[in-house]
N, C-alpha and C positions, 0 to 999 in steps of 0.2 A: 445422269446420276442414277445409280442404282438404289432402289428403296429395299432396305434388308429388314424382313421381319424375324424378331427373335421370339420364339414361342415360350413363354414364361407362365408358370403357374404359381400361385401363392405358396411360399415354402412352408406348407404345414407338416408337422410330424405325422408320419404314416402315409403322406399322399406323394412324396417326391423320392426318386431314387429306390422305388421298391424292390425292383430285383435285386440290387445290392444289399438292401436290407435283408430280403429274404435268404440270401446266400450267406448271411452272416458276416459280411464285409465290414458294415458298419451298423451302428444303431439307428433307430428312426430319429433321435435328437440329433446325432451326428450327421445323417444324411441331410437334414434340415438345414444346418450351417453349411455343408459341402455345396448343396444345390444353391443356396444363396450366393456364395462366393463365386461360384462358377458362372452363374447368370450376370453377375456384376462384371466379371472379366471379360466375357463375350460382349456384353453390351458396350463396355469401353472401348472394345477394338473395334466395334462397328462405328461408334461415334469418331474414333481417331481417324479412320478411313475417309474416302472420298464419297462414302454412301449417306443416305438419309436413314436414321434409326426409327423403326417402328416396332414397338413393344406389343405384341399379341398376347394378352393376358387370358388366361383359363379361369373361368368363373369357379368359385370354389364348390358350388353345387351344380358343377357342369353334367353328372350324372343323372341329375333329377330331370325327367322330361317335361315336368310341370313348372320348373323354375323359370324366371324370367331370363332372357339373354344378358341384359345388364347385371352387373355385380359391384356396386360401390365399395364393398369391403375387400373384394379380391382386387379391384383397381387400386385401393389405397395400400393394401398389402404389397404389390408388386412394385408400386411406386417406391415404397419405403426400401425396398431392396436395391432397385436400380439407381434411383435418382443421386444417392451419395457417390456412385461411382463414375458420374459423368461430369466431364468439365462444364457443360452447359446443359443442366437438366431441362430446362425450357424449351430446347431443341427437340426433343424426343416426343414422337407421337405415341399415344396409348389407344389401342382398340381391342374390343372383347373378340375372342375367337369364336367362330361360327362353324358348326359341323359336327358330327356324331361320331367321327373317326379321325385319326391324324391326316389320313389322305384328304378326307372332305374338308378338314380345316385348312390345309395347305391349299387345296385347289379353290376354295372359296376366297382366300387371301390373295393368292397370285392373280386369279381372273380378275378379281375386282381392281386391283393394282393396275393390271394391264389394260383392261377393257374400259373400266369406268373413271379411274382416275388418268389413264393414257400416259402412265410412266413409261419410259424407255425400256427399263428392265425391272424384274422383281425378283427377290431371292428370300429364301427361308433358312434358318440357322437354329439347330438346337442348342440350348443353354448349356448343355453337358458337354460340348466341344470346347473345353476350357483352353485348349492351345491355340484356339482361333486368335490370329493377328491381323492387323490392318493390312498386311502385305498379301494375306490370303484374300481378302474383300477386293482388294485393288487389281489382283491378279485376274480373280474370276471377272471383274469388270472389263478387263483388257480383251480377255479371251470371248466375251459376249459380243464384241465387234465381228468376230468371224463366225461364231457358233451361237445357234439360238438357245442352247441348253448347256449350261456349264455345272458339273457336279463335283461335290467334294466327298470321295469315298472315306468310309469309317470302318471302324472295327465291326465284326458280325454281320458284314453285307448290308450295314445300315449307311446312310448319308449323313455327313456332318453339315453340308451345304448343298443347296440347290438353287440355281439361277435360271431365270427364263426371260427371254424377250418375247415369246409367243408361247401361248397356254397349250398343254397337251390334254390328254383325256385323264383326268386325275382319279376317276373312280378306281379305287383300290390300287392306286399307282404306288403306294409304299408298302405293298406286299413283299414281304423277305423273298429273296435278297433285293432290297430297295435299289440298290446301285444298278442291278440289272432290270428290274421292272421299269424304273423311270426311263433308263435308256431306250428300252424297248418301246414305251410309249412315244418317246420322241422321234425315234427312227420311223415308227408307224405313221406318224405325222409328216414324214419326210423333213424332219429338222436335224441339224448337225449337232453332234454332242461332243464337248470337250471336258477335260477333268482337271481339277488342281490337286494340290498336295493333300495326301491321305491324312486324316487325323483322327485320334480315338474319340469315342465318345463313351461317357459313364452312363450307359444304358443297361449294362448287364456287368456282372461281377469281372468277367474277363475284360471287357472294354474298360471298366475302372481300374483294373490292375495294370492295363497296357498305359492308360493315362498317367498313373501314378509312376510307372516305371521311366516314361520319358521326361516326366517333370524332374525326377531324382538324377537322371542322366545330364539334363540340361543344367541342373544345379552344379553338379559336379563340375562341368564344362565351363561354368561362368557364363552361361548363355542366358537370354531372356527367358523368364518363366511366367505364367499368370500369377500377378501378385498376391491377390486374395485367395485363390484357390490352394496356392503353395503354402500360404501361411497357415491356413487350416488343416493341410496335410501334415505340416510340422508340429502344429500344436497337438493334433491326435497321435502322431508317431506312426503314420501308416506308410508302409513300404510294399513292393511287389516281391513275392516269393515264388520260387518254383515247387510245385507240389505236383508230383506224378507228371512230370514233364509239361505242366501247364502252370500259367501265370495265376497266381491268387493273391488276395490282398492279406499282408501280414502286419504286425505291430512291433515297434521297437521294445 
C-alpha cells in the first residue's frame, strides 16, 4: 500500500493560490473557496484509491522561524476542510509539515515514511491537482512495482504527483522544471523512473486556466469532474479564454 501525503495549508484569504490572485484571475476570497474545494476533491480521490491518506498540514505561522512546529489552529482548520469530503474521516492521518522549502518538506515526509515507518512506497500530491482520480493513484502504485520513482507531470514543468519506493537527494529537488530535476535525481541514484497521466495544477494563472478548460470540456462530454471544484467554478462563472494566443481565466 502506498501512503499518499497531500500537502494542505489552512485556506486563509491571502495565503492560497497567490499567483492566481496576483494575476487577477480570482480574488483572495474566491481563491480561499477554490483551494478548499480542490483540497477536498484530491483527498477524497486518495481515500477512494487503495492508498493510505496522510494529510500534511502547513502551520499558519510557518514563515516565522521562532514559531513552534505544532499548530493546533492550523490542524483544526485543515480538518474542517478535509473531513467533510471523506467517507471515513477517522481513517485519515494528519501530520505537520516540516522544512523550510517545498523540496525540504517533501524530502522530510518521504524519507520519514520510507525509512522510519518502513512503508513500501510513499507519494506526495499537490491539493491543486483537482483532476486527480483514484485511477491515477492506483496506476502509479502499479508502476511502482517496476520503477522506484513514478511522477505525474503537470503544467509549467511542475509535478502534480511524485511517488517513491527509494529516497533520492531531495535538496532543491523541486527546482523548476520539477519534472526534470526530480527525474535527474532519481537517475543519478540509479533508480528507474516512470510517469502517469499529466494533470494541470492551479499553481499559476496558466495552470489554473488549463484546469478550468479541462473541467469545462469534461462537463460538456458528460464525463466525471471533481464535484466540489466544479461547483465553485460554476458558482463563480469562471471559464478559460484565449488572450493573445494564451489561456487566461475569464468570467461569464
